[in-house]
C-alpha positions in Angstrom: 67.1 -164.8 185.9 66.2 -166.3 181.9 62.2 -167.6 181.9 61.6 -171.6 181.9 60.7 -173.4 178.8 57.4 -173.5 180.6 57.3 -169.5 181.4 57.8 -169.5 177.4 55.2 -172.0 176.3 52.4 -170.1 178.4 53.2 -166.5 176.8 53.5 -168.0 173.2 50.1 -169.8 174.1 48.6 -166.7 175.6 49.9 -165.0 172.5 48.4 -167.3 170.2 44.6 -166.8 171.9 44.9 -163.6 172.1 45.6 -163.0 168.3 43.0 -165.6 167.7 40.5 -163.4 169.6 41.8 -160.1 167.6 41.0 -162.3 164.2 37.9 -163.6 165.5 36.3 -159.8 166.0 38.2 -158.7 163.3 36.7 -161.0 161.0 39.6 -162.3 158.9 40.8 -165.8 158.3 42.1 -167.5 161.1 45.1 -168.7 159.7 45.9 -165.3 158.6 46.0 -165.8 154.7 44.2 -163.3 153.0 42.4 -164.9 150.3 39.4 -161.9 148.9 39.6 -158.7 148.3 36.8 -158.5 151.0 37.0 -155.4 154.4 35.3 -155.5 157.4 32.8 -153.7 155.6 32.3 -154.6 152.3 32.0 -158.5 150.7 34.8 -159.6 148.1 34.1 -159.6 144.9 37.6 -161.7 143.1 40.5 -163.5 144.4 44.1 -161.5 145.1 47.2 -162.3 143.1 49.4 -165.1 144.3 46.3 -167.4 146.1 46.6 -171.0 145.0 44.6 -173.4 145.6 40.6 -173.4 146.6 39.1 -170.2 148.3 36.3 -171.5 150.8 33.4 -169.2 150.5 33.6 -167.5 153.5 36.2 -165.6 152.5 34.1 -163.8 150.2 32.0 -162.3 153.6 32.7 -159.0 154.9 34.3 -159.1 158.0 31.3 -158.2 159.9 29.4 -161.2 159.0 32.2 -163.1 159.6 32.5 -162.1 163.4 28.8 -162.1 164.1 28.7 -165.6 163.1 31.8 -166.8 164.9 30.2 -165.1 167.8 26.9 -166.6 167.5 28.5 -170.2 167.5 31.0 -169.5 170.5 28.0 -168.1 172.6 25.9 -171.1 171.9 28.5 -173.6 172.8 28.9 -171.2 176.0 25.1 -171.5 176.6 24.9 -175.3 175.9 28.0 -175.6 178.1 26.6 -173.7 181.0 23.3 -175.1 180.6 24.7 -178.6 181.2 26.3 -177.6 184.1 24.0 -176.3 185.9 21.5 -179.3 185.2 24.3 -182.1 185.9 22.8 -183.1 188.9 19.2 -183.7 187.2 21.0 -185.3 184.3 22.7 -187.6 186.1 19.2 -188.6 188.0 17.6 -189.1 184.7 20.7 -190.7 183.2 20.6 -193.5 186.5 17.1 -193.9 185.9 17.3 -194.7 182.4 20.2 -196.9 183.0 17.7 -198.9 185.5 14.4 -198.8 183.1 15.9 -198.1 179.5 12.9 -199.8 177.7 10.6 -196.4 177.4 13.4 -194.4 176.2 14.8 -196.8 173.4 11.0 -196.9 172.0 10.9 -193.2 172.3 14.3 -193.0 170.6 13.1 -195.5 167.9 10.3 -193.4 167.0 12.4 -189.9 167.0 15.0 -192.1 164.6 12.5 -193.1 162.1 11.2 -189.7 162.4 14.1 -187.6 161.8 15.5 -189.7 159.3 12.2 -189.2 157.5 12.8 -186.0 157.6 15.9 -185.6 156.6 15.4 -187.6 154.1 12.4 -185.7 152.3 14.4 -182.8 153.1 17.2 -183.5 151.3 15.0 -184.5 148.3 13.5 -181.2 148.6 16.5 -178.9 148.9 18.2 -181.0 145.4 14.6 -180.3 143.5 14.5 -176.9 144.5 17.9 -176.7 143.4 18.4 -178.5 140.9 17.7 -176.0 138.3 20.3 -173.4 139.7 23.1 -176.9 139.9 22.2 -177.5 136.2 22.7 -173.4 135.2 26.2 -173.7 137.1 27.2 -176.6 135.9 25.8 -176.1 132.0 26.7 -172.2 131.5 27.9 -170.5 134.6 31.4 -172.3 135.4 31.6 -172.9 131.6 31.3 -169.2 131.0 33.8 -168.4 134.2 36.7 -170.8 132.3 36.4 -168.7 129.1 35.6 -165.4 130.7 38.0 -165.3 133.4 41.5 -164.4 131.3 40.0 -161.9 129.6 38.8 -159.8 132.5 42.2 -159.8 134.5 40.6 -162.7 137.1 41.8 -165.0 139.4 40.8 -169.4 138.2 39.8 -169.7 141.7 37.3 -166.7 141.8 33.6 -167.5 142.8 31.5 -167.0 139.8 29.0 -166.5 141.7 30.2 -163.4 142.9 30.8 -161.6 139.3 28.6 -163.4 137.1 24.7 -162.7 137.5 22.9 -164.9 135.2 19.4 -165.5 135.8 17.8 -169.0 134.7 15.6 -167.5 132.2 18.4 -165.8 130.7 17.5 -167.1 126.7 13.8 -165.5 127.5 13.0 -162.0 125.9 13.4 -159.0 128.3 16.0 -161.0 130.0 19.1 -159.2 132.2 22.3 -160.8 132.8 24.9 -158.4 134.4 28.7 -159.0 134.6 30.4 -157.0 137.2 34.1 -155.8 135.8 37.3 -155.4 137.2 38.4 -151.7 138.4 41.3 -151.2 135.9 39.0 -151.9 132.6 41.6 -153.4 131.0 40.6 -155.8 128.9 38.8 -155.5 125.2 35.4 -155.0 125.1 34.8 -156.8 122.0 36.7 -159.9 123.4 33.8 -160.3 126.1 31.0 -159.4 123.8 32.0 -161.8 121.6 32.5 -164.8 124.6 29.2 -164.0 126.1 27.5 -164.4 123.1 28.9 -167.9 122.5 29.3 -169.4 125.3 25.6 -168.2 126.3 24.3 -168.9 122.4 22.4 -165.7 122.8 21.3 -164.0 119.8 20.1 -160.1 119.2 21.6 -159.1 122.6 23.1 -155.3 123.3 25.2 -154.2 125.3 25.0 -151.4 128.0 29.2 -150.8 129.3 28.7 -148.9 132.8 32.7 -148.2 133.7 32.3 -145.6 135.8 32.6 -145.4 139.3 33.5 -147.8 142.0 31.8 -150.7 141.1 31.8 -151.1 136.8 29.4 -153.7 135.2 27.8 -154.5 131.6 24.1 -155.3 131.2 23.1 -157.6 128.4 19.5 -157.7 127.6 17.9 -160.0 124.8 15.1 -158.3 123.4 12.7 -159.1 120.9 12.9 -158.9 117.7 11.5 -157.0 114.9 8.8 -158.3 113.1 9.8 -160.1 109.8 8.0 -157.9 107.5 6.9 -154.3 107.7 4.3 -153.9 105.0 2.6 -150.2 104.4 -1.2 -152.3 103.2 -1.0 -153.7 106.9 -3.7 -151.3 108.1 -2.2 -151.2 111.7 1.3 -149.5 110.0 -1.1 -147.8 107.8 -2.4 -146.5 110.7 1.4 -144.9 112.4 2.2 -143.9 109.1 -1.0 -141.5 108.7 -0.1 -140.4 112.9 3.5 -139.5 112.3 4.8 -136.2 112.7 5.4 -133.9 109.8 9.1 -133.8 109.9 9.4 -136.9 111.9 8.7 -139.8 108.7 8.2 -143.3 110.1 11.8 -145.4 109.0 10.2 -149.0 110.3 9.3 -150.9 113.1 12.0 -151.9 116.0 12.5 -154.5 118.6 9.3 -154.8 120.5 6.4 -153.8 118.0 8.5 -149.8 119.0 8.2 -147.4 115.9 11.1 -145.8 114.7 11.3 -142.5 113.1 13.7 -139.9 113.0 12.6 -136.0 113.5 14.4 -133.9 111.0 13.5 -131.1 112.8 15.0 -131.9 116.2 17.3 -135.2 115.8 18.4 -135.1 112.6 18.3 -133.0 109.6 20.7 -135.8 107.1 20.3 -139.0 106.7 23.1 -141.2 105.8 21.9 -144.8 103.9 25.0 -147.0 103.2 24.1 -150.7 102.2 26.0 -152.8 99.5 24.5 -153.9 96.7 20.2 -155.5 97.4 20.5 -153.9 100.7 17.3 -152.0 100.2 19.1 -148.5 99.5 16.0 -147.1 97.2 13.6 -149.0 99.2 14.2 -146.5 102.4 14.6 -143.2 100.5 10.9 -144.6 98.9 9.4 -145.2 102.0 10.9 -141.2 103.8 10.0 -139.3 100.1 6.7 -140.4 99.7 5.9 -139.9 103.1 7.2 -136.6 103.1 5.5 -135.6 99.6 2.4 -136.7 101.5 2.8 -133.5 103.5 3.5 -131.0 100.9 7.2 -131.3 100.7 9.4 -130.6 97.8 11.8 -133.6 96.9 14.8 -133.3 94.6 15.8 -137.0 93.2 19.1 -136.8 91.8 19.6 -140.1 90.5 22.2 -141.2 88.1 21.6 -144.5 87.9 17.9 -143.2 86.3 15.2 -146.3 87.3 15.9 -145.7 91.1 12.6 -144.2 91.8 10.2 -145.1 88.8 7.7 -144.1 91.1 8.6 -140.6 91.3 8.1 -140.2 88.0 5.6 -137.3 86.8 4.5 -136.6 90.5 3.6 -133.2 91.3 6.2 -131.3 93.4 9.0 -134.3 91.9 12.5 -132.7 90.3 13.6 -135.6 89.2 17.5 -135.5 87.3 19.2 -138.4 86.2 21.8 -136.8 83.7 25.0 -135.2 85.2 25.2 -132.0 83.8 21.0 -131.5 85.2 22.3 -132.9 88.9 25.1 -130.2 88.6 22.6 -127.5 87.7 20.1 -128.6 90.8 22.7 -128.8 93.0 23.7 -125.0 92.4 20.3 -123.8 92.3 19.2 -125.9 95.3 22.7 -123.9 97.1 21.3 -120.5 95.6 18.4 -121.4 97.3 19.4 -122.0 100.1 21.6 -118.6 100.5 18.1 -117.2 99.7 16.4 -118.5 102.5 19.3 -117.4 105.1 18.5 -114.2 103.9 14.6 -115.0 104.7 15.2 -116.4 107.7 17.4 -113.1 108.8 14.9 -110.8 107.9 11.8 -112.8 109.8 14.0 -113.5 113.3 14.0 -116.3 115.5 10.7 -116.5 116.8 9.5 -116.5 113.2 7.2 -119.8 111.7 9.3 -122.1 110.2 6.8 -122.4 107.7 7.1 -118.9 106.5 10.8 -119.5 104.9 9.6 -122.3 102.7 7.6 -125.5 102.0 10.1 -128.5 102.8 13.0 -129.3 100.5 13.8 -133.1 100.6 16.8 -134.1 97.7 17.6 -137.6 97.1 21.6 -137.8 96.3 21.5 -141.7 95.0 25.1 -143.8 94.4 27.0 -140.6 95.9 30.3 -142.7 95.1 29.7 -142.5 91.3 28.0 -139.2 91.1 30.6 -136.9 93.3 33.6 -138.3 90.8 31.0 -137.7 87.5 30.2 -134.5 89.1 33.7 -133.8 89.5 34.6 -135.0 86.0 31.9 -133.5 84.3 33.4 -129.7 86.3 36.2 -130.6 84.6 35.8 -131.1 81.2 33.5 -127.7 81.4 35.8 -125.3 83.7 36.9 -122.9 81.8 40.4 -120.8 83.2 40.3 -118.9 86.5 37.3 -121.2 87.9 38.0 -122.9 90.7 38.9 -126.4 91.1 36.4 -127.8 93.3 33.2 -128.6 91.3 30.3 -125.4 92.4 27.9 -128.3 92.7 29.9 -130.0 95.5 30.1 -127.2 97.3 26.7 -126.7 96.9 25.7 -129.7 98.7 28.5 -129.0 101.5 27.0 -125.9 102.3 23.0 -127.7 102.3 24.4 -129.9 104.6 25.7 -127.4 106.9 23.0 -125.0 107.1 20.2 -127.7 106.4 18.4 -127.9 109.8 17.4 -124.2 109.6 16.2 -123.8 106.3 14.4 -126.7 106.2 16.7 -128.2 104.0 17.3 -131.9 104.2 19.5 -134.2 102.6 19.2 -138.0 102.2 22.1 -140.0 101.1 22.8 -143.2 100.0 26.1 -145.1 99.6 27.6 -148.0 99.4 30.8 -147.0 101.4 30.6 -143.8 102.7 34.3 -143.5 103.3 35.2 -139.4 103.8 37.2 -139.4 100.8 33.8 -140.4 98.5 31.9 -137.6 100.9 34.5 -135.0 100.4 36.0 -135.3 103.8 35.4 -136.4 107.6 33.6 -132.9 108.7 31.0 -133.7 105.5 30.4 -137.2 107.4 29.5 -136.1 110.8 26.4 -133.6 109.5 24.5 -137.1 109.0 23.7 -137.8 113.0 21.1 -141.2 111.6 22.8 -143.2 109.4 21.0 -146.7 108.1 23.4 -149.6 107.8 22.0 -152.2 106.5 24.3 -156.1 105.1 27.2 -153.9 106.2 30.7 -155.3 106.8 32.7 -154.8 109.7 35.1 -152.2 108.6 31.5 -150.3 107.7 30.6 -150.7 110.7 33.9 -149.3 112.6 33.8 -146.7 110.5 30.5 -145.1 110.2 29.2 -146.4 114.0 32.0 -146.5 116.2 30.7 -145.5 119.1 28.5 -148.1 119.6 30.2 -151.4 120.9 29.9 -154.6 119.8 29.1 -154.3 116.5 26.0 -156.2 116.3 25.8 -159.1 113.6 25.0 -158.5 110.4 21.8 -160.4 108.2 20.5 -160.7 105.0 17.3 -160.5 106.4 15.4 -158.0 103.6 14.3 -154.8 104.8 16.4 -155.2 108.4 18.5 -152.6 109.2 20.3 -150.7 112.0 19.3 -147.2 112.3 21.9 -145.6 114.3 21.7 -141.9 116.2 22.5 -140.7 119.3 25.4 -143.5 120.1 22.6 -146.3 120.1 22.2 -148.7 117.2 18.3 -150.0 116.8 17.4 -153.1 114.8 14.8 -151.9 112.0 12.3 -154.0 109.6 12.2 -150.8 107.4 8.7 -150.2 106.4 8.0 -151.4 102.7 5.7 -149.4 100.0 5.3 -151.2 96.6 5.9 -148.4 93.9 2.2 -148.0 93.2 1.3 -147.6 97.0 4.1 -144.9 97.4 3.1 -142.9 94.5 -0.7 -143.0 95.8 0.1 -142.2 99.1 2.9 -139.1 97.6 -0.2 -138.2 95.4 -3.2 -138.1 98.5 -2.0 -135.6 100.8 -1.3 -131.7 100.8 -0.6 -129.7 97.4 3.1 -128.9 97.8 2.7 -125.2 98.3 4.4 -122.4 96.4 7.8 -121.6 98.2 7.7 -117.8 98.2 7.8 -115.6 101.3 4.7 -113.3 101.8 4.2 -109.8 101.2 4.5 -107.9 97.8 7.9 -106.0 98.2 10.1 -109.6 99.8 12.2 -111.6 98.0 10.8 -114.8 96.6 12.0 -118.5 96.2 11.8 -120.6 92.8 9.7 -123.5 93.6 10.6 -127.2 92.4 9.1 -126.3 89.0 10.8 -123.0 88.3 14.0 -124.0 89.7 14.7 -126.2 86.9 14.9 -123.3 84.4 16.7 -121.0 86.6 19.7 -120.8 84.5 17.6 -119.9 81.5 19.8 -116.6 81.1 23.5 -116.3 81.2 25.2 -114.8 84.2 27.9 -112.5 83.9 31.5 -113.4 84.6 32.4 -112.1 88.2 33.7 -108.9 88.0 33.6 -107.9 84.3 31.8 -104.8 82.8 30.6 -106.7 79.9 28.7 -110.3 79.2 31.0 -113.0 77.8 30.1 -115.0 75.3 32.4 -117.9 75.7 31.5 -118.2 79.1 30.1 -121.3 80.5 26.8 -119.6 81.8 27.3 -122.1 85.2 31.1 -120.5 85.6 29.9 -117.9 88.1 26.7 -119.9 89.5 28.5 -120.1 93.0 28.6 -115.9 93.3 26.3 -113.9 95.8 26.9 -111.1 93.2 23.6 -111.1 91.0 23.7 -111.2 87.1 22.0 -107.8 85.5 18.6 -108.8 84.1 18.5 -110.0 80.6 17.5 -107.3 78.0 14.3 -107.4 76.7 13.5 -109.8 74.0 13.8 -108.3 70.4 11.3 -108.1 68.0 11.3 -110.8 64.9 9.0 -111.4 62.2 7.2 -114.3 61.5 8.7 -117.9 61.0 11.6 -117.0 63.2 12.0 -119.6 65.9 12.5 -117.3 68.7 11.3 -118.5 72.4 8.1 -117.2 73.5 7.7 -114.9 70.1 4.6 -116.3 68.0 4.3 -115.9 64.5 2.5 -112.4 64.3 5.2 -110.0 65.5 7.5 -108.5 63.5 10.8 -109.3 62.2 14.1 -106.9 63.0 16.8 -108.1 60.5 19.2 -106.4 62.4 18.9 -108.3 65.6 21.2 -111.4 66.5 20.4 -115.3 66.3 18.9 -116.6 69.5 21.2 -119.3 70.7 20.8 -123.2 69.6 19.3 -124.1 73.1 16.9 -120.8 73.1 15.0 -121.9 69.9 11.4 -122.4 69.6 10.9 -125.7 67.7 8.1 -127.3 66.3 8.5 -131.1 67.2 9.2 -132.1 64.0 12.0 -129.5 63.9 13.3 -130.9 67.1 13.8 -134.4 66.0 15.7 -133.2 63.2 17.7 -130.9 64.8 18.1 -131.3 68.2 16.6 -135.0 68.6 17.3 -137.0 65.6 17.2 -140.3 67.7 13.8 -139.8 68.8 11.4 -139.8 66.3 8.9 -137.6 65.5 5.7 -139.8 66.9 7.6 -140.3 70.0 7.5 -137.3 70.4 4.1 -136.8 69.8 3.2 -139.9 72.3 5.6 -138.5 75.5 3.5 -135.0 74.9 0.6 -136.6 75.6 1.5 -139.4 78.2 4.5 -137.9 79.7 3.8 -135.6 82.8 7.5 -134.5 82.6 7.4 -133.4 78.8 8.2 -129.6 78.8 5.1 -127.2 78.2 4.9 -124.6 74.8 6.0 -121.7 75.1 4.5 -120.1 71.3 2.4 -121.3 68.5 3.5 -121.2 64.8 -0.2 -121.1 63.3 -2.1 -124.2 64.8 1.7 -125.3 65.4 2.8 -125.4 69.1 6.8 -124.7 69.3 8.9 -126.0 72.6 12.0 -124.8 73.8 15.2 -126.3 71.9 16.6 -126.6 75.9 13.5 -128.1 77.5 13.2 -130.6 74.8 16.9 -131.7 75.5 17.1 -131.8 79.6 13.8 -133.7 79.3 15.4 -136.1 77.0 18.3 -136.8 79.3 16.2 -137.2 82.1 13.2 -139.3 80.4 13.3 -142.9 82.4 14.4 -144.5 78.9 17.3 -142.3 78.2 18.2 -140.6 74.7 21.8 -142.2 73.0 23.5 -139.4 71.5 21.1 -136.7 70.9 21.6 -134.2 73.3 24.7 -132.6 72.6 26.2 -133.5 76.3 28.9 -136.5 74.4 
């Protein structure tokens, strides 16, 4: 027998009631439409795809919260209905009395109504006053940011911005923190999101900390205090910071919040790369670091093809200044051999030895590497003999120093306008610079040198302002400024550079900064040959591990024969060979006439009296001091005001 229409309606109603009770207990929307990603135990953060129209705030709540709220309301309604039924008789009697005598009730209602209305008005006004900042924040900042940000993040437009944009009222203050919850898929561009945040919130000088791991990815945006406008060494507080710095960690500058920015050459980064365009303060940065290292007794080698980058260092004890490309070539090879010698010393000392036993710290300042590398390659092509390697031994020496500098207390400070892998000798060479200082950089330069830091901070033309990138973070820094006089004074008032020797009478010795310049006075022999070569360039085998035989004793000569180191009282042997041109011992007048025609005798005498880098004498002819011709030529090539065409290099 079929069901009647009434029976079907009863069953449908009962089913609807059961389903409704289930939805209430499950905390789901009563219409059955799931609008957010909320679950029974977890609150929702975003709208599900395909949902249209306005989404009420309750749809973001967790299921148990909605269930508790509904049960509480139902309980209150049931309790009110029961109380009303239980007091029905009393209520009816009271109503009859009020009907017969309404005046007291009306008076009470009037007073209570006025009080309630006043309380509601005051409460409403107080609520509006207390929430004014929040409403303004939502209207002026949060909603416009949501309109611009929901598409790049892949969120629905109906998403409640308060669910993922956590922006405090004081977000523009120093040290404020903004948190943005990110979608789990991470299918967005970090640069685009960061650019929208900085533009819509008018932020400057902020850092982004991305946390993509886990079930709740997010990004923190922090606005920090900017570095000081200036960081001058003459400031007493700055001077105290420099004086208190470790010997291996010179102060680079002052960062945000007044924090000192320095790099430990022993623990963090043995080499430093400075990349900046013209006027970015490259030489000032190197001057800041070098004068502090000299103050602590380090030896500094300045390789400067520009010739005038560091006039403050001219003539300082412990500084070897090379301005000519030939001398830069020779000096790099010497430093490479010094590194190999230190490797043997370190191997003999063992792992527990005092690092100072290896020798004093060596700091190599390589200016304008883009131009210097090209000049070194061209110079080697000019002097290379058949059978020599195609790669310049000076470039090989530099690369080897970069690979082994930390343990050997040898550090390279390299300056470049564009530190491309091609300019430095390959990407593996550039990776040796774990600390990089960038100033007035382009977007391409930042992506090339600091791709791990997102997004790239905006470059500024503020004098002395740079980004110190180390360990995957960028620190905005006001570079410490030494005037040339202050740098020279600080460099010369510290420890005296110690001789670079190893203790022990039978141990090998390392050349010092002064003696390194003369290490090529004797000609090495051809690799694998049994006799010295008269035509081969003396630097062709400088990179060989096979040491050259000791030079033969100098022959005795007679008076007037200008041989280096021979006085006028020694006898001459006519059968002895004539010394090489650079090995001749000459007076200043002979030097002018035979070797340096563009430098007058008066200028040579003035330099001898006033220039601390003028070479020392090697002998006497009567009362006249004699000088090695090669030393005079090298001095002429590397003096701040270079001689023109008188050094046999052109």
